[in-house]
Backbone atoms as SQL, in Angstrom:
CREATE TABLE atoms (id INTEGER PRIMARY KEY, chain TEXT, resi INTEGER, resn TEXT, atom TEXT, x REAL, y REAL, z REAL);
INSERT INTO atoms VALUES
  (1, 'A', 1, 'MET', 'N', -78.970, 147.273, 90.325),
  (2, 'A', 1, 'MET', 'CA', -79.324, 147.960, 89.098),
  (3, 'A', 1, 'MET', 'C', -79.800, 146.896, 88.106),
  (4, 'A', 2, 'ARG', 'N', -80.856, 147.194, 87.434),
  (5, 'A', 2, 'ARG', 'CA', -81.407, 146.263, 86.453),
  (6, 'A', 2, 'ARG', 'C', -80.557, 146.241, 85.187),
  (7, 'A', 3, 'SER', 'N', -80.561, 145.095, 84.517),
  (8, 'A', 3, 'SER', 'CA', -79.780, 144.923, 83.303),
  (9, 'A', 3, 'SER', 'C', -80.658, 144.274, 82.233),
  (10, 'A', 4, 'ILE', 'N', -80.530, 144.764, 80.981),
  (11, 'A', 4, 'ILE', 'CA', -81.250, 144.157, 79.862),
  (12, 'A', 4, 'ILE', 'C', -80.305, 144.048, 78.669),
  (13, 'A', 5, 'THR', 'N', -80.634, 143.164, 77.750),
  (14, 'A', 5, 'THR', 'CA', -79.802, 143.005, 76.560),
  (15, 'A', 5, 'THR', 'C', -80.097, 144.127, 75.566),
  (16, 'A', 6, 'SER', 'N', -79.151, 144.350, 74.670),
  (17, 'A', 6, 'SER', 'CA', -79.364, 145.380, 73.652),
  (18, 'A', 6, 'SER', 'C', -80.544, 145.013, 72.749),
  (19, 'A', 7, 'ALA', 'N', -80.735, 143.720, 72.472),
  (20, 'A', 7, 'ALA', 'CA', -81.879, 143.291, 71.652),
  (21, 'A', 7, 'ALA', 'C', -83.195, 143.617, 72.361),
  (22, 'A', 8, 'ASP', 'N', -83.266, 143.336, 73.672),
  (23, 'A', 8, 'ASP', 'CA', -84.483, 143.667, 74.423),
  (24, 'A', 8, 'ASP', 'C', -84.691, 145.183, 74.483),
  (25, 'A', 9, 'ALA', 'N', -83.603, 145.943, 74.620),
  (26, 'A', 9, 'ALA', 'CA', -83.715, 147.403, 74.645),
  (27, 'A', 9, 'ALA', 'C', -84.292, 147.911, 73.336),
  (28, 'A', 10, 'LYS', 'N', -83.814, 147.341, 72.235),
  (29, 'A', 10, 'LYS', 'CA', -84.290, 147.741, 70.906),
  (30, 'A', 10, 'LYS', 'C', -85.759, 147.377, 70.710),
  (31, 'A', 11, 'ASN', 'N', -86.103, 146.153, 71.072),
  (32, 'A', 11, 'ASN', 'CA', -87.458, 145.659, 70.833),
  (33, 'A', 11, 'ASN', 'C', -88.492, 146.184, 71.825),
  (34, 'A', 12, 'ASN', 'N', -88.037, 146.679, 72.962),
  (35, 'A', 12, 'ASN', 'CA', -88.950, 147.164, 74.002),
  (36, 'A', 12, 'ASN', 'C', -88.502, 148.532, 74.504),
  (37, 'A', 13, 'PHE', 'N', -88.265, 149.441, 73.562),
  (38, 'A', 13, 'PHE', 'CA', -87.697, 150.738, 73.915),
  (39, 'A', 13, 'PHE', 'C', -88.571, 151.512, 74.898),
  (40, 'A', 14, 'GLY', 'N', -89.876, 151.453, 74.709),
  (41, 'A', 14, 'GLY', 'CA', -90.773, 152.155, 75.634),
  (42, 'A', 14, 'GLY', 'C', -90.637, 151.643, 77.052),
  (43, 'A', 15, 'GLU', 'N', -90.500, 150.344, 77.197),
  (44, 'A', 15, 'GLU', 'CA', -90.314, 149.756, 78.522),
  (45, 'A', 15, 'GLU', 'C', -88.972, 150.181, 79.114),
  (46, 'A', 16, 'LEU', 'N', -87.928, 150.235, 78.269),
  (47, 'A', 16, 'LEU', 'CA', -86.617, 150.692, 78.731),
  (48, 'A', 16, 'LEU', 'C', -86.716, 152.103, 79.290),
  (49, 'A', 17, 'ILE', 'N', -87.408, 152.965, 78.590),
  (50, 'A', 17, 'ILE', 'CA', -87.579, 154.344, 79.066),
  (51, 'A', 17, 'ILE', 'C', -88.293, 154.367, 80.412),
  (52, 'A', 18, 'ASP', 'N', -89.350, 153.591, 80.541),
  (53, 'A', 18, 'ASP', 'CA', -90.081, 153.539, 81.813),
  (54, 'A', 18, 'ASP', 'C', -89.189, 153.039, 82.945),
  (55, 'A', 19, 'LEU', 'N', -88.405, 151.992, 82.689),
  (56, 'A', 19, 'LEU', 'CA', -87.503, 151.463, 83.710),
  (57, 'A', 19, 'LEU', 'C', -86.446, 152.491, 84.090),
  (58, 'A', 20, 'ALA', 'N', -85.872, 153.141, 83.092),
  (59, 'A', 20, 'ALA', 'CA', -84.787, 154.096, 83.336),
  (60, 'A', 20, 'ALA', 'C', -85.259, 155.340, 84.071),
  (61, 'A', 21, 'ARG', 'N', -86.520, 155.676, 83.943),
  (62, 'A', 21, 'ARG', 'CA', -87.031, 156.835, 84.689),
  (63, 'A', 21, 'ARG', 'C', -87.097, 156.538, 86.174),
  (64, 'A', 22, 'ALA', 'N', -87.225, 155.244, 86.530),
  (65, 'A', 22, 'ALA', 'CA', -87.282, 154.854, 87.937),
  (66, 'A', 22, 'ALA', 'C', -85.889, 154.624, 88.525),
  (67, 'A', 23, 'ALA', 'N', -84.990, 154.038, 87.714),
  (68, 'A', 23, 'ALA', 'CA', -83.629, 153.745, 88.169),
  (69, 'A', 23, 'ALA', 'C', -82.768, 153.465, 86.939),
  (70, 'A', 24, 'PRO', 'N', -81.466, 153.747, 87.023),
  (71, 'A', 24, 'PRO', 'CA', -80.593, 153.471, 85.882),
  (72, 'A', 24, 'PRO', 'C', -80.654, 151.999, 85.457),
  (73, 'A', 25, 'VAL', 'N', -80.514, 151.769, 84.154),
  (74, 'A', 25, 'VAL', 'CA', -80.571, 150.424, 83.582),
  (75, 'A', 25, 'VAL', 'C', -79.299, 150.188, 82.771),
  (76, 'A', 26, 'ILE', 'N', -78.641, 149.058, 83.016),
  (77, 'A', 26, 'ILE', 'CA', -77.469, 148.671, 82.228),
  (78, 'A', 26, 'ILE', 'C', -77.958, 147.932, 80.994),
  (79, 'A', 27, 'VAL', 'N', -77.441, 148.318, 79.833),
  (80, 'A', 27, 'VAL', 'CA', -77.741, 147.602, 78.592),
  (81, 'A', 27, 'VAL', 'C', -76.490, 146.812, 78.227),
  (82, 'A', 28, 'THR', 'N', -76.678, 145.510, 78.016),
  (83, 'A', 28, 'THR', 'CA', -75.556, 144.642, 77.704),
  (84, 'A', 28, 'THR', 'C', -75.582, 144.207, 76.247),
  (85, 'A', 29, 'LYS', 'N', -74.399, 143.891, 75.734),
  (86, 'A', 29, 'LYS', 'CA', -74.260, 143.342, 74.390),
  (87, 'A', 29, 'LYS', 'C', -73.206, 142.248, 74.490),
  (88, 'A', 30, 'TYR', 'N', -73.541, 141.056, 74.030),
  (89, 'A', 30, 'TYR', 'CA', -72.647, 139.900, 74.168),
  (90, 'A', 30, 'TYR', 'C', -72.234, 139.707, 75.623),
  (91, 'A', 31, 'ASN', 'N', -73.204, 139.858, 76.522),
  (92, 'A', 31, 'ASN', 'CA', -73.019, 139.655, 77.972),
  (93, 'A', 31, 'ASN', 'C', -72.051, 140.637, 78.622),
  (94, 'A', 32, 'ARG', 'N', -71.784, 141.759, 77.968),
  (95, 'A', 32, 'ARG', 'CA', -70.928, 142.794, 78.550),
  (96, 'A', 32, 'ARG', 'C', -71.710, 144.095, 78.662),
  (97, 'A', 33, 'PRO', 'N', -71.565, 144.807, 79.772),
  (98, 'A', 33, 'PRO', 'CA', -72.233, 146.107, 79.892),
  (99, 'A', 33, 'PRO', 'C', -71.647, 147.099, 78.899),
  (100, 'A', 34, 'VAL', 'N', -72.523, 147.794, 78.160),
  (101, 'A', 34, 'VAL', 'CA', -72.031, 148.762, 77.181),
  (102, 'A', 34, 'VAL', 'C', -72.510, 150.186, 77.456),
  (103, 'A', 35, 'VAL', 'N', -73.716, 150.326, 77.970),
  (104, 'A', 35, 'VAL', 'CA', -74.221, 151.665, 78.301),
  (105, 'A', 35, 'VAL', 'C', -75.131, 151.575, 79.521),
  (106, 'A', 36, 'VAL', 'N', -75.331, 152.731, 80.136),
  (107, 'A', 36, 'VAL', 'CA', -76.308, 152.868, 81.206),
  (108, 'A', 36, 'VAL', 'C', -77.319, 153.911, 80.751),
  (109, 'A', 37, 'VAL', 'N', -78.589, 153.568, 80.838),
  (110, 'A', 37, 'VAL', 'CA', -79.663, 154.496, 80.485),
  (111, 'A', 37, 'VAL', 'C', -80.271, 154.989, 81.785),
  (112, 'A', 38, 'MET', 'N', -80.402, 156.316, 81.892),
  (113, 'A', 38, 'MET', 'CA', -80.961, 156.883, 83.122),
  (114, 'A', 38, 'MET', 'C', -81.838, 158.086, 82.796),
  (115, 'A', 39, 'ALA', 'N', -82.632, 158.464, 83.758),
  (116, 'A', 39, 'ALA', 'CA', -83.503, 159.623, 83.605),
  (117, 'A', 39, 'ALA', 'C', -82.667, 160.882, 83.401),
  (118, 'A', 40, 'ALA', 'N', -83.176, 161.784, 82.601),
  (119, 'A', 40, 'ALA', 'CA', -82.473, 163.037, 82.333),
  (120, 'A', 40, 'ALA', 'C', -82.220, 163.813, 83.625),
  (121, 'A', 41, 'GLU', 'N', -83.155, 163.783, 84.538),
  (122, 'A', 41, 'GLU', 'CA', -82.991, 164.494, 85.810),
  (123, 'A', 41, 'GLU', 'C', -81.818, 163.934, 86.608),
  (124, 'A', 42, 'GLU', 'N', -81.656, 162.612, 86.598),
  (125, 'A', 42, 'GLU', 'CA', -80.541, 161.998, 87.308),
  (126, 'A', 42, 'GLU', 'C', -79.217, 162.360, 86.644),
  (127, 'A', 43, 'TYR', 'N', -79.191, 162.370, 85.330),
  (128, 'A', 43, 'TYR', 'CA', -77.987, 162.767, 84.593),
  (129, 'A', 43, 'TYR', 'C', -77.601, 164.206, 84.945),
  (130, 'A', 44, 'GLU', 'N', -78.557, 165.108, 84.956),
  (131, 'A', 44, 'GLU', 'CA', -78.277, 166.508, 85.294),
  (132, 'A', 44, 'GLU', 'C', -77.775, 166.634, 86.725),
  (133, 'A', 45, 'ARG', 'N', -78.342, 165.844, 87.635),
  (134, 'A', 45, 'ARG', 'CA', -77.897, 165.870, 89.029),
  (135, 'A', 45, 'ARG', 'C', -76.438, 165.430, 89.121),
  (136, 'A', 46, 'LEU', 'N', -76.077, 164.360, 88.414),
  (137, 'A', 46, 'LEU', 'CA', -74.700, 163.878, 88.442),
  (138, 'A', 46, 'LEU', 'C', -73.737, 164.877, 87.796),
  (139, 'A', 47, 'LYS', 'N', -74.166, 165.509, 86.704),
  (140, 'A', 47, 'LYS', 'CA', -73.327, 166.536, 86.067),
  (141, 'A', 47, 'LYS', 'C', -73.052, 167.680, 87.024),
  (142, 'A', 48, 'ALA', 'N', -74.057, 168.071, 87.779),
  (143, 'A', 48, 'ALA', 'CA', -73.891, 169.187, 88.715),
  (144, 'A', 48, 'ALA', 'C', -72.898, 168.837, 89.817),
  (145, 'A', 49, 'LEU', 'N', -72.823, 167.575, 90.193),
  (146, 'A', 49, 'LEU', 'CA', -71.884, 167.165, 91.232),
  (147, 'A', 49, 'LEU', 'C', -70.435, 167.297, 90.786),
  (148, 'A', 50, 'GLU', 'N', -70.174, 167.075, 89.499),
  (149, 'A', 50, 'GLU', 'CA', -68.796, 167.148, 89.026),
  (150, 'A', 50, 'GLU', 'C', -68.403, 168.532, 88.530),
  (151, 'A', 51, 'ALA', 'N', -69.351, 169.435, 88.404),
  (152, 'A', 51, 'ALA', 'CA', -69.059, 170.789, 87.932),
  (153, 'A', 51, 'ALA', 'C', -68.260, 171.543, 88.993),
  (154, 'A', 52, 'PRO', 'N', -67.264, 172.301, 88.560),
  (155, 'A', 52, 'PRO', 'CA', -66.489, 173.079, 89.538),
  (156, 'A', 52, 'PRO', 'C', -67.373, 174.142, 90.182),
  (157, 'A', 53, 'LYS', 'N', -67.064, 174.448, 91.409),
  (158, 'A', 53, 'LYS', 'CA', -67.840, 175.449, 92.151),
  (159, 'A', 53, 'LYS', 'C', -67.690, 176.837, 91.535),
  (160, 'A', 54, 'HIS', 'N', -66.505, 177.129, 91.018),
  (161, 'A', 54, 'HIS', 'CA', -66.259, 178.390, 90.322),
  (162, 'A', 54, 'HIS', 'C', -65.224, 178.119, 89.245),
  (163, 'A', 55, 'SER', 'N', -65.278, 178.872, 88.224),
  (164, 'A', 55, 'SER', 'CA', -64.382, 178.648, 87.090),
  (165, 'A', 55, 'SER', 'C', -62.985, 179.108, 87.416),
  (166, 'A', 56, 'ALA', 'N', -62.022, 178.213, 87.233),
  (167, 'A', 56, 'ALA', 'CA', -60.627, 178.548, 87.450),
  (168, 'A', 56, 'ALA', 'C', -59.883, 178.563, 86.121),
  (169, 'A', 57, 'ARG', 'N', -60.595, 178.887, 85.085),
  (170, 'A', 57, 'ARG', 'CA', -60.012, 178.889, 83.746),
  (171, 'A', 57, 'ARG', 'C', -59.042, 180.060, 83.617),
  (172, 'A', 58, 'PRO', 'N', -57.818, 179.791, 83.173),
  (173, 'A', 58, 'PRO', 'CA', -56.848, 180.894, 83.033),
  (174, 'A', 58, 'PRO', 'C', -57.254, 181.850, 81.928),
  (175, 'A', 59, 'ALA', 'N', -56.879, 183.087, 82.089),
  (176, 'A', 59, 'ALA', 'CA', -57.199, 184.103, 81.069),
  (177, 'A', 59, 'ALA', 'C', -56.422, 183.792, 79.793),
  (178, 'A', 60, 'GLN', 'N', -57.069, 184.003, 78.674),
  (179, 'A', 60, 'GLN', 'CA', -56.423, 183.782, 77.387),
  (180, 'A', 60, 'GLN', 'C', -55.586, 185.003, 77.042),
  (181, 'A', 61, 'SER', 'N', -54.386, 184.739, 76.489),
  (182, 'A', 61, 'SER', 'CA', -53.572, 185.868, 76.071),
  (183, 'A', 61, 'SER', 'C', -54.079, 186.377, 74.723),
  (184, 'A', 62, 'ARG', 'N', -53.980, 187.665, 74.525),
  (185, 'A', 62, 'ARG', 'CA', -54.439, 188.280, 73.273),
  (186, 'A', 62, 'ARG', 'C', -53.227, 188.828, 72.553),
  (187, 'A', 63, 'ARG', 'N', -53.018, 188.332, 71.381),
  (188, 'A', 63, 'ARG', 'CA', -51.893, 188.824, 70.592),
  (189, 'A', 63, 'ARG', 'C', -52.437, 189.664, 69.454),
  (190, 'A', 64, 'GLY', 'N', -51.863, 190.779, 69.290),
  (191, 'A', 64, 'GLY', 'CA', -52.413, 191.701, 68.334),
  (192, 'A', 64, 'GLY', 'C', -51.654, 191.832, 67.121);
């Protein structure tokens, strides 16, 4: 996975977007990873993987 500094991300935001559309990019600050930038489609794909197959939410009680 490619990594760039937060300063480079700020100064070259368009390039960051182009890179992230191809593969996730780690943005570092003070040599530590702080965020990962990725394509919206990849984010949605990952969200779908963690979503429950069916809702098991308990029914709410109604007090009158």
